[in-house]
py3Dmol code that shows the C-alpha trace and the ligand (Angstrom):
import py3Dmol

protein = """\
ATOM      1  CA  MET A   1      17.984  10.081  -6.872  1.00  0.00           C
ATOM      2  CA  LEU A   2      14.382  10.024  -7.918  1.00  0.00           C
ATOM      3  CA  LEU A   3      13.266  10.430  -4.339  1.00  0.00           C
ATOM      4  CA  SER A   4      15.308  13.536  -3.740  1.00  0.00           C
ATOM      5  CA  ALA A   5      13.845  14.964  -6.900  1.00  0.00           C
ATOM      6  CA  LEU A   6      10.383  14.164  -5.570  1.00  0.00           C
ATOM      7  CA  GLY A   7      11.169  16.039  -2.408  1.00  0.00           C
ATOM      8  CA  LYS A   8      11.668  19.151  -4.485  1.00  0.00           C
ATOM      9  CA  ARG A   9       8.351  18.691  -6.227  1.00  0.00           C
ATOM     10  CA  THR A  10       6.227  18.167  -3.149  1.00  0.00           C
ATOM     11  CA  SER A  11       5.133  21.761  -2.842  1.00  0.00           C
ATOM     12  CA  VAL A  12       2.309  20.843  -5.193  1.00  0.00           C
ATOM     13  CA  ALA A  13       1.226  18.023  -2.900  1.00  0.00           C
ATOM     14  CA  VAL A  14       1.469  20.280   0.108  1.00  0.00           C
ATOM     15  CA  THR A  15      -0.824  22.795  -1.516  1.00  0.00           C
ATOM     16  CA  LEU A  16      -3.447  20.166  -2.129  1.00  0.00           C
ATOM     17  CA  ALA A  17      -2.901  18.073   0.964  1.00  0.00           C
ATOM     18  CA  GLY A  18      -5.896  19.469   2.787  1.00  0.00           C
ATOM     19  CA  SER A  19      -8.284  18.042   0.247  1.00  0.00           C
ATOM     20  CA  ALA A  20     -10.734  15.396   1.301  1.00  0.00           C
ATOM     21  CA  THR A  21      -9.219  12.951  -1.144  1.00  0.00           C
ATOM     22  CA  LEU A  22      -5.755  13.143   0.312  1.00  0.00           C
ATOM     23  CA  ALA A  23      -7.069  13.116   3.846  1.00  0.00           C
ATOM     24  CA  LEU A  24      -8.723   9.821   2.959  1.00  0.00           C
ATOM     25  CA  LEU A  25      -5.351   8.524   1.850  1.00  0.00           C
ATOM     26  CA  ALA A  26      -3.514   9.521   4.997  1.00  0.00           C
ATOM     27  CA  GLY A  27      -1.693   6.650   6.610  1.00  0.00           C
ATOM     28  CA  CYS A  28      -0.553   3.997   4.203  1.00  0.00           C
ATOM     29  CA  SER A  29      -0.329   6.774   1.655  1.00  0.00           C
ATOM     30  CA  SER A  30      -0.157  10.078   3.443  1.00  0.00           C
ATOM     31  CA  SER A  31       1.145  12.946   1.427  1.00  0.00           C
ATOM     32  CA  GLY A  32       4.381  14.767   1.666  1.00  0.00           C
ATOM     33  CA  SER A  33       8.112  14.293   1.515  1.00  0.00           C
ATOM     34  CA  ALA A  34      10.831  16.843   1.921  1.00  0.00           C
ATOM     35  CA  ASP A  35      14.454  17.586   2.528  1.00  0.00           C
ATOM     36  CA  SER A  36      13.941  19.024   5.996  1.00  0.00           C
ATOM     37  CA  PRO A  37      12.634  17.015   8.974  1.00  0.00           C
ATOM     38  CA  GLU A  38      11.054  20.179  10.339  1.00  0.00           C
ATOM     39  CA  SER A  39       8.835  20.841   7.364  1.00  0.00           C
ATOM     40  CA  SER A  40       5.248  19.732   7.447  1.00  0.00           C
ATOM     41  CA  THR A  41       2.369  19.519   5.047  1.00  0.00           C
ATOM     42  CA  ALA A  42      -0.731  21.654   5.064  1.00  0.00           C
ATOM     43  CA  SER A  43      -2.558  18.700   6.607  1.00  0.00           C
ATOM     44  CA  GLY A  44      -0.209  18.894   9.587  1.00  0.00           C
ATOM     45  CA  ARG A  45       1.720  15.738   8.732  1.00  0.00           C
ATOM     46  CA  VAL A  46       5.464  16.020   9.058  1.00  0.00           C
ATOM     47  CA  GLU A  47       7.077  15.084   5.777  1.00  0.00           C
ATOM     48  CA  TRP A  48       8.904  11.794   5.350  1.00  0.00           C
ATOM     49  CA  SER A  49      10.605   9.824   2.615  1.00  0.00           C
ATOM     50  CA  TYR A  50      12.320   6.525   1.846  1.00  0.00           C
ATOM     51  CA  SER A  51      15.936   7.682   2.174  1.00  0.00           C
ATOM     52  CA  GLY A  52      18.273   9.911   4.114  1.00  0.00           C
ATOM     53  CA  ALA A  53      17.330  12.137   7.026  1.00  0.00           C
ATOM     54  CA  THR A  54      13.608  11.606   6.538  1.00  0.00           C
ATOM     55  CA  GLY A  55      13.956   7.902   5.639  1.00  0.00           C
ATOM     56  CA  PRO A  56      12.502   4.868   7.448  1.00  0.00           C
ATOM     57  CA  GLN A  57      15.268   4.655  10.066  1.00  0.00           C
ATOM     58  CA  ASN A  58      14.310   8.154  11.233  1.00  0.00           C
ATOM     59  CA  TRP A  59      10.523   8.158  10.843  1.00  0.00           C
ATOM     60  CA  ALA A  60       9.881   7.752  14.574  1.00  0.00           C
ATOM     61  CA  SER A  61      11.968  10.798  15.444  1.00  0.00           C
ATOM     62  CA  LEU A  62      10.447  13.090  12.828  1.00  0.00           C
ATOM     63  CA  SER A  63       7.260  13.680  14.800  1.00  0.00           C
ATOM     64  CA  PRO A  64       5.593  12.470  18.018  1.00  0.00           C
ATOM     65  CA  GLU A  65       2.748  11.326  15.750  1.00  0.00           C
ATOM     66  CA  TYR A  66       5.134   8.822  14.179  1.00  0.00           C
ATOM     67  CA  ALA A  67       6.363   7.306  17.463  1.00  0.00           C
ATOM     68  CA  THR A  68       4.704   3.977  16.679  1.00  0.00           C
ATOM     69  CA  CYS A  69       7.082   3.590  13.711  1.00  0.00           C
ATOM     70  CA  GLY A  70       9.824   3.122  16.340  1.00  0.00           C
ATOM     71  CA  ASP A  71       8.192   1.629  19.413  1.00  0.00           C
ATOM     72  CA  GLY A  72       5.399  -0.424  17.815  1.00  0.00           C
ATOM     73  CA  LYS A  73       5.505  -4.180  18.374  1.00  0.00           C
ATOM     74  CA  VAL A  74       3.505  -5.395  15.365  1.00  0.00           C
ATOM     75  CA  GLN A  75       4.958  -3.300  12.563  1.00  0.00           C
ATOM     76  CA  SER A  76       4.784  -4.036   8.850  1.00  0.00           C
ATOM     77  CA  PRO A  77       6.207  -5.234   6.543  1.00  0.00           C
ATOM     78  CA  ILE A  78       7.619  -8.581   7.718  1.00  0.00           C
ATOM     79  CA  ASP A  79       9.323 -11.672   6.369  1.00  0.00           C
ATOM     80  CA  ILE A  80       6.444 -14.173   6.211  1.00  0.00           C
ATOM     81  CA  VAL A  81       7.764 -17.549   7.391  1.00  0.00           C
ATOM     82  CA  ASN A  82       6.234 -20.785   8.675  1.00  0.00           C
ATOM     83  CA  PRO A  83       2.568 -19.831   8.779  1.00  0.00           C
ATOM     84  CA  LYS A  84       0.418 -22.048  10.999  1.00  0.00           C
ATOM     85  CA  GLN A  85      -2.070 -24.023   8.911  1.00  0.00           C
ATOM     86  CA  THR A  86      -5.639 -23.436  10.072  1.00  0.00           C
ATOM     87  CA  GLY A  87      -7.721 -24.800   7.206  1.00  0.00           C
ATOM     88  CA  ASN A  88     -10.026 -21.837   7.697  1.00  0.00           C
ATOM     89  CA  PRO A  89     -12.041 -20.468   4.786  1.00  0.00           C
ATOM     90  CA  ASN A  90     -10.238 -18.053   2.492  1.00  0.00           C
ATOM     91  CA  PRO A  91     -11.523 -14.520   2.037  1.00  0.00           C
ATOM     92  CA  VAL A  92     -14.407 -13.984  -0.322  1.00  0.00           C
ATOM     93  CA  VAL A  93     -13.422 -11.252  -2.758  1.00  0.00           C
ATOM     94  CA  ALA A  94     -16.346  -9.325  -4.232  1.00  0.00           C
ATOM     95  CA  TYR A  95     -14.753  -6.427  -6.046  1.00  0.00           C
ATOM     96  CA  THR A  96     -17.210  -5.173  -8.620  1.00  0.00           C
ATOM     97  CA  ALA A  97     -16.549  -1.516  -9.428  1.00  0.00           C
ATOM     98  CA  THR A  98     -15.624  -0.523 -12.967  1.00  0.00           C
ATOM     99  CA  GLN A  99     -14.059   2.862 -12.446  1.00  0.00           C
ATOM    100  CA  ALA A 100     -11.354   4.530 -10.360  1.00  0.00           C
ATOM    101  CA  THR A 101      -9.425   7.738  -9.932  1.00  0.00           C
ATOM    102  CA  VAL A 102      -5.621   7.775  -9.818  1.00  0.00           C
ATOM    103  CA  VAL A 103      -4.131  10.204  -7.289  1.00  0.00           C
ATOM    104  CA  ASN A 104      -0.405  10.937  -6.977  1.00  0.00           C
ATOM    105  CA  SER A 105       0.112  11.141  -3.215  1.00  0.00           C
ATOM    106  CA  GLY A 106       3.769  12.141  -3.281  1.00  0.00           C
ATOM    107  CA  HIS A 107       4.794   8.650  -2.180  1.00  0.00           C
ATOM    108  CA  ASP A 108       2.875   6.407  -4.536  1.00  0.00           C
ATOM    109  CA  LEU A 109       0.062   6.320  -7.074  1.00  0.00           C
ATOM    110  CA  ASP A 110      -3.218   5.619  -5.319  1.00  0.00           C
ATOM    111  CA  MET A 111      -6.071   4.186  -7.308  1.00  0.00           C
ATOM    112  CA  VAL A 112      -9.054   5.451  -5.336  1.00  0.00           C
ATOM    113  CA  SER A 113     -11.984   3.068  -5.297  1.00  0.00           C
ATOM    114  CA  PRO A 114     -15.629   3.988  -5.643  1.00  0.00           C
ATOM    115  CA  ALA A 115     -18.070   2.243  -3.287  1.00  0.00           C
ATOM    116  CA  GLY A 116     -18.784  -1.405  -3.875  1.00  0.00           C
ATOM    117  CA  ASN A 117     -15.461  -3.277  -3.717  1.00  0.00           C
ATOM    118  CA  LYS A 118     -15.978  -5.599  -0.760  1.00  0.00           C
ATOM    119  CA  MET A 119     -14.167  -8.504   0.876  1.00  0.00           C
ATOM    120  CA  THR A 120     -15.532 -10.749   3.613  1.00  0.00           C
ATOM    121  CA  ILE A 121     -13.224 -12.643   5.941  1.00  0.00           C
ATOM    122  CA  ASN A 122     -13.373 -13.803   9.556  1.00  0.00           C
ATOM    123  CA  GLY A 123     -16.985 -12.663   9.687  1.00  0.00           C
ATOM    124  CA  LYS A 124     -16.115  -9.089   8.793  1.00  0.00           C
ATOM    125  CA  THR A 125     -16.805  -7.179   5.602  1.00  0.00           C
ATOM    126  CA  TYR A 126     -14.273  -4.651   4.410  1.00  0.00           C
ATOM    127  CA  GLU A 127     -14.604  -2.127   1.614  1.00  0.00           C
ATOM    128  CA  VAL A 128     -11.659  -0.923  -0.483  1.00  0.00           C
ATOM    129  CA  GLU A 129     -10.601   2.712  -0.114  1.00  0.00           C
ATOM    130  CA  GLU A 130      -7.684   2.637  -2.514  1.00  0.00           C
ATOM    131  CA  ALA A 131      -5.059   0.370  -4.036  1.00  0.00           C
ATOM    132  CA  HIS A 132      -1.399   1.145  -4.717  1.00  0.00           C
ATOM    133  CA  LEU A 133       1.859  -0.614  -5.465  1.00  0.00           C
ATOM    134  CA  HIS A 134       5.303  -0.711  -3.910  1.00  0.00           C
ATOM    135  CA  THR A 135       8.389  -1.468  -6.023  1.00  0.00           C
ATOM    136  CA  PRO A 136      10.003  -3.681  -4.958  1.00  0.00           C
ATOM    137  CA  ALA A 137       7.684  -5.641  -2.627  1.00  0.00           C
ATOM    138  CA  GLU A 138       7.684  -4.769   1.066  1.00  0.00           C
ATOM    139  CA  ASN A 139       6.735  -8.083   2.686  1.00  0.00           C
ATOM    140  CA  LEU A 140       9.038 -11.011   2.021  1.00  0.00           C
ATOM    141  CA  LEU A 141       7.736 -14.555   1.545  1.00  0.00           C
ATOM    142  CA  ASN A 142      10.168 -17.064   3.052  1.00  0.00           C
ATOM    143  CA  GLY A 143      12.918 -14.519   2.500  1.00  0.00           C
ATOM    144  CA  LYS A 144      11.999 -13.914  -1.135  1.00  0.00           C
ATOM    145  CA  ARG A 145      11.349 -10.375  -2.332  1.00  0.00           C
ATOM    146  CA  PHE A 146       8.980 -10.002  -5.284  1.00  0.00           C
ATOM    147  CA  ASP A 147       9.309  -7.294  -7.928  1.00  0.00           C
ATOM    148  CA  ALA A 148       6.253  -5.417  -6.678  1.00  0.00           C
ATOM    149  CA  GLU A 149       3.469  -5.658  -4.124  1.00  0.00           C
ATOM    150  CA  ILE A 150      -0.108  -4.467  -4.484  1.00  0.00           C
ATOM    151  CA  HIS A 151      -1.905  -3.174  -1.402  1.00  0.00           C
ATOM    152  CA  ALA A 152      -5.678  -2.832  -1.373  1.00  0.00           C
ATOM    153  CA  LYS A 153      -6.410  -0.773   1.729  1.00  0.00           C
ATOM    154  CA  GLN A 154      -9.791  -1.805   3.105  1.00  0.00           C
ATOM    155  CA  VAL A 155     -11.873  -0.583   6.021  1.00  0.00           C
ATOM    156  CA  ASP A 156     -14.755  -2.190   7.917  1.00  0.00           C
ATOM    157  CA  ALA A 157     -17.803  -0.666   9.596  1.00  0.00           C
ATOM    158  CA  ASP A 158     -15.830  -0.234  12.840  1.00  0.00           C
ATOM    159  CA  HIS A 159     -13.124   1.726  10.980  1.00  0.00           C
ATOM    160  CA  LYS A 160     -10.644  -1.143  11.344  1.00  0.00           C
ATOM    161  CA  TYR A 161      -8.245  -1.531   8.464  1.00  0.00           C
ATOM    162  CA  SER A 162      -7.093  -4.526   6.503  1.00  0.00           C
ATOM    163  CA  VAL A 163      -4.629  -4.642   3.637  1.00  0.00           C
ATOM    164  CA  PHE A 164      -5.181  -7.251   0.938  1.00  0.00           C
ATOM    165  CA  THR A 165      -1.764  -7.940  -0.536  1.00  0.00           C
ATOM    166  CA  VAL A 166      -0.883  -9.496  -3.880  1.00  0.00           C
ATOM    167  CA  PHE A 167       2.709  -9.978  -5.029  1.00  0.00           C
ATOM    168  CA  VAL A 168       3.858  -9.251  -8.568  1.00  0.00           C
ATOM    169  CA  THR A 169       6.523 -10.942 -10.662  1.00  0.00           C
ATOM    170  CA  THR A 170       7.802  -9.741 -14.013  1.00  0.00           C
ATOM    171  CA  GLY A 171       6.199 -11.684 -16.837  1.00  0.00           C
ATOM    172  CA  ALA A 172       3.204 -11.429 -19.113  1.00  0.00           C
ATOM    173  CA  ALA A 173       1.578  -8.041 -19.464  1.00  0.00           C
ATOM    174  CA  ASN A 174      -1.426  -7.549 -17.210  1.00  0.00           C
ATOM    175  CA  ALA A 175      -4.247  -6.184 -19.335  1.00  0.00           C
ATOM    176  CA  ALA A 176      -6.543  -5.559 -16.375  1.00  0.00           C
ATOM    177  CA  TRP A 177      -4.054  -3.149 -14.809  1.00  0.00           C
ATOM    178  CA  GLN A 178      -3.168  -1.284 -18.045  1.00  0.00           C
ATOM    179  CA  PRO A 179      -5.701   1.561 -17.515  1.00  0.00           C
ATOM    180  CA  PHE A 180      -3.916   2.296 -14.226  1.00  0.00           C
ATOM    181  CA  PHE A 181      -0.527   2.481 -15.941  1.00  0.00           C
ATOM    182  CA  ASP A 182      -2.018   4.659 -18.678  1.00  0.00           C
ATOM    183  CA  ALA A 183      -3.000   7.130 -15.933  1.00  0.00           C
ATOM    184  CA  ALA A 184       0.404   7.065 -14.212  1.00  0.00           C
ATOM    185  CA  GLY A 185       1.392  10.497 -15.507  1.00  0.00           C
ATOM    186  CA  VAL A 186      -0.805  12.391 -13.047  1.00  0.00           C
ATOM    187  CA  ALA A 187       1.159  15.179 -11.346  1.00  0.00           C
ATOM    188  CA  VAL A 188       2.253  15.039  -7.711  1.00  0.00           C
ATOM    189  CA  GLY A 189      -0.643  16.067  -5.513  1.00  0.00           C
ATOM    190  CA  ALA A 190      -3.092  15.897  -8.374  1.00  0.00           C
ATOM    191  CA  SER A 191      -6.040  13.640  -9.079  1.00  0.00           C
ATOM    192  CA  GLY A 192      -6.558  12.275 -12.590  1.00  0.00           C
ATOM    193  CA  GLU A 193      -9.711  11.872 -14.615  1.00  0.00           C
ATOM    194  CA  LYS A 194     -11.965   8.940 -13.820  1.00  0.00           C
ATOM    195  CA  ILE A 195     -10.719   5.810 -15.568  1.00  0.00           C
ATOM    196  CA  SER A 196     -12.591   2.694 -16.614  1.00  0.00           C
ATOM    197  CA  ILE A 197     -11.122  -0.342 -14.894  1.00  0.00           C
ATOM    198  CA  ASN A 198     -12.543  -3.669 -13.792  1.00  0.00           C
ATOM    199  CA  TRP A 199     -11.674  -4.197 -10.140  1.00  0.00           C
ATOM    200  CA  ALA A 200     -12.859  -7.800 -10.296  1.00  0.00           C
ATOM    201  CA  GLN A 201      -9.977  -8.518 -12.685  1.00  0.00           C
ATOM    202  CA  LEU A 202      -7.268  -6.596 -10.826  1.00  0.00           C
ATOM    203  CA  PHE A 203      -7.032  -9.112  -7.988  1.00  0.00           C
ATOM    204  CA  PRO A 204      -7.320 -12.891  -7.773  1.00  0.00           C
ATOM    205  CA  ALA A 205     -11.021 -13.726  -7.679  1.00  0.00           C
ATOM    206  CA  ALA A 206     -10.660 -16.696  -5.329  1.00  0.00           C
ATOM    207  CA  PRO A 207      -7.376 -16.612  -3.398  1.00  0.00           C
ATOM    208  CA  LYS A 208      -6.253 -19.864  -1.761  1.00  0.00           C
ATOM    209  CA  ALA A 209      -3.916 -20.555   1.140  1.00  0.00           C
ATOM    210  CA  THR A 210      -4.256 -16.915   2.150  1.00  0.00           C
ATOM    211  CA  ILE A 211      -1.820 -15.840   4.849  1.00  0.00           C
ATOM    212  CA  GLN A 212      -2.993 -13.635   7.705  1.00  0.00           C
ATOM    213  CA  PHE A 213      -1.190 -11.775  10.460  1.00  0.00           C
ATOM    214  CA  PRO A 214      -1.566  -8.601  12.518  1.00  0.00           C
ATOM    215  CA  GLY A 215       0.492  -5.599  11.481  1.00  0.00           C
ATOM    216  CA  SER A 216       0.545  -1.909  10.766  1.00  0.00           C
ATOM    217  CA  LEU A 217       0.446   0.623   7.988  1.00  0.00           C
ATOM    218  CA  THR A 218       3.875   0.565   6.295  1.00  0.00           C
ATOM    219  CA  THR A 219       4.093   4.356   6.141  1.00  0.00           C
ATOM    220  CA  PRO A 220       3.969   7.017   8.874  1.00  0.00           C
ATOM    221  CA  PRO A 221       2.202   7.157  11.262  1.00  0.00           C
ATOM    222  CA  CYS A 222       2.668   3.320  11.124  1.00  0.00           C
ATOM    223  CA  THR A 223      -0.684   2.806  12.839  1.00  0.00           C
ATOM    224  CA  GLU A 224      -1.155  -0.722  14.250  1.00  0.00           C
ATOM    225  CA  GLY A 225      -4.331  -2.782  14.403  1.00  0.00           C
ATOM    226  CA  VAL A 226      -4.194  -3.560  10.683  1.00  0.00           C
ATOM    227  CA  SER A 227      -5.198  -7.069   9.555  1.00  0.00           C
ATOM    228  CA  TRP A 228      -2.903  -8.257   6.753  1.00  0.00           C
ATOM    229  CA  ILE A 229      -4.357 -10.673   4.213  1.00  0.00           C
ATOM    230  CA  VAL A 230      -1.708 -11.949   1.800  1.00  0.00           C
ATOM    231  CA  ASP A 231      -2.253 -14.029  -1.320  1.00  0.00           C
ATOM    232  CA  PRO A 232       0.944 -16.093  -1.641  1.00  0.00           C
ATOM    233  CA  GLN A 233       0.361 -16.755  -5.362  1.00  0.00           C
ATOM    234  CA  PRO A 234       1.867 -13.855  -7.348  1.00  0.00           C
ATOM    235  CA  ILE A 235       0.385 -12.335 -10.476  1.00  0.00           C
ATOM    236  CA  THR A 236       2.422 -10.956 -13.377  1.00  0.00           C
ATOM    237  CA  MET A 237       2.978  -7.558 -14.895  1.00  0.00           C
ATOM    238  CA  SER A 238       5.278  -6.882 -17.809  1.00  0.00           C
ATOM    239  CA  GLN A 239       8.703  -5.292 -17.582  1.00  0.00           C
ATOM    240  CA  SER A 240       7.291  -2.302 -19.458  1.00  0.00           C
ATOM    241  CA  GLN A 241       4.387  -1.917 -17.038  1.00  0.00           C
ATOM    242  CA  LEU A 242       6.637  -2.111 -13.995  1.00  0.00           C
ATOM    243  CA  ASP A 243       9.095   0.317 -15.580  1.00  0.00           C
ATOM    244  CA  THR A 244       6.224   2.768 -16.059  1.00  0.00           C
ATOM    245  CA  LEU A 245       5.592   2.561 -12.348  1.00  0.00           C
ATOM    246  CA  ARG A 246       9.266   2.794 -11.389  1.00  0.00           C
ATOM    247  CA  ALA A 247       9.628   5.931 -13.517  1.00  0.00           C
ATOM    248  CA  VAL A 248       7.188   7.612 -11.125  1.00  0.00           C
ATOM    249  CA  TYR A 249       8.066   5.892  -7.832  1.00  0.00           C
ATOM    250  CA  ASN A 250      10.763   3.351  -7.132  1.00  0.00           C
ATOM    251  CA  ASN A 251      12.171   1.891  -3.937  1.00  0.00           C
ATOM    252  CA  ASN A 252       9.117   2.955  -1.946  1.00  0.00           C
ATOM    253  CA  ASP A 253       9.523  -0.039   0.328  1.00  0.00           C
ATOM    254  CA  ARG A 254       9.978   0.076   4.102  1.00  0.00           C
ATOM    255  CA  PRO A 255      12.521  -2.449   5.466  1.00  0.00           C
ATOM    256  CA  VAL A 256      11.089  -5.574   7.141  1.00  0.00           C
ATOM    257  CA  GLN A 257      10.252  -5.258  10.823  1.00  0.00           C
ATOM    258  CA  PRO A 258      10.696  -7.705  13.750  1.00  0.00           C
ATOM    259  CA  LEU A 259       8.003 -10.374  14.131  1.00  0.00           C
ATOM    260  CA  ASN A 260       8.041 -10.152  17.946  1.00  0.00           C
ATOM    261  CA  GLY A 261       6.310 -13.521  18.159  1.00  0.00           C
ATOM    262  CA  ARG A 262       3.118 -12.490  16.394  1.00  0.00           C
ATOM    263  CA  PRO A 263       0.967 -15.279  14.939  1.00  0.00           C
ATOM    264  CA  ILE A 264       1.032 -15.968  11.199  1.00  0.00           C
ATOM    265  CA  THR A 265      -1.745 -18.240   9.948  1.00  0.00           C
ATOM    266  CA  GLN A 266      -2.654 -19.754   6.590  1.00  0.00           C
ATOM    267  CA  ASP A 267      -6.150 -20.539   5.364  1.00  0.00           C
ATOM    268  CA  ALA A 268      -7.218 -23.662   3.496  1.00  0.00           C
ATOM    269  CA  LYS A 269      -5.121 -24.686   0.496  1.00  0.00           C
TER     270      LYS A 269
END
"""
ligand_1 = """\
1
ZN
Zn 1.204 0.172 0.894
"""
view = py3Dmol.view(width=600, height=400)
view.addModel(protein, "pdb")
view.setStyle({"model": 0}, {"cartoon": {"style": "trace"}})
view.addModel(ligand_1, "xyz")
view.setStyle({"model": 1}, {"stick": {}})
view.zoomTo()
view.show()
């Protein structure tokens, strides 16, 4: 219901879709959704959604650019089961920025990161571009679906992407994230005022038993070559906070995709 309503409102996003900000967000958070498979955004992306004719089952047929959504072999999300224990070092999270800008992409609320939020893992350093949430979670953990899933989309010097994932359960209010929820009213296609937020407190500072596997963006064009880095220990947000999010976007989760024998590993516990 909400999603069809969003489709009607996307003309605003289409108007602004050529902006540098939204171009940055293309991929895991590209703009646009619509009622007609033929329609496309000003950025040239064919519009897609989470239900009906433009929903996940049809993404691959909406545009040749989205073919990987159908014929890719390492697609995300997945059901994370039986990770192989490696004992390898966990990622070193060094998120330090204290501001952000919330952008309503038409599919989710993207908290765009300034420079400086870095993670080092497997000898590579990634820098956060933006963070967003899916309600409910997209990846499953041993068949369990959490109430929400945070994705921090990170890029390295070779333009390779990783997504640092943290699951969310309903519980105590999360004070660190409240400035994000306070900015949730930004209009579709619009970018809010700069907000003060402490990125170091948004994510676990020292994740343990981190799970890693190869995958893809979970939205069209479903680009592969994405390194997934999942903290299996969920954090909490309150019912009220999650309801604030759901009032803007709900059920923006792609169904789980086949594993196709890909390796899943787990760092030191
Ligand atoms: Zn995502």
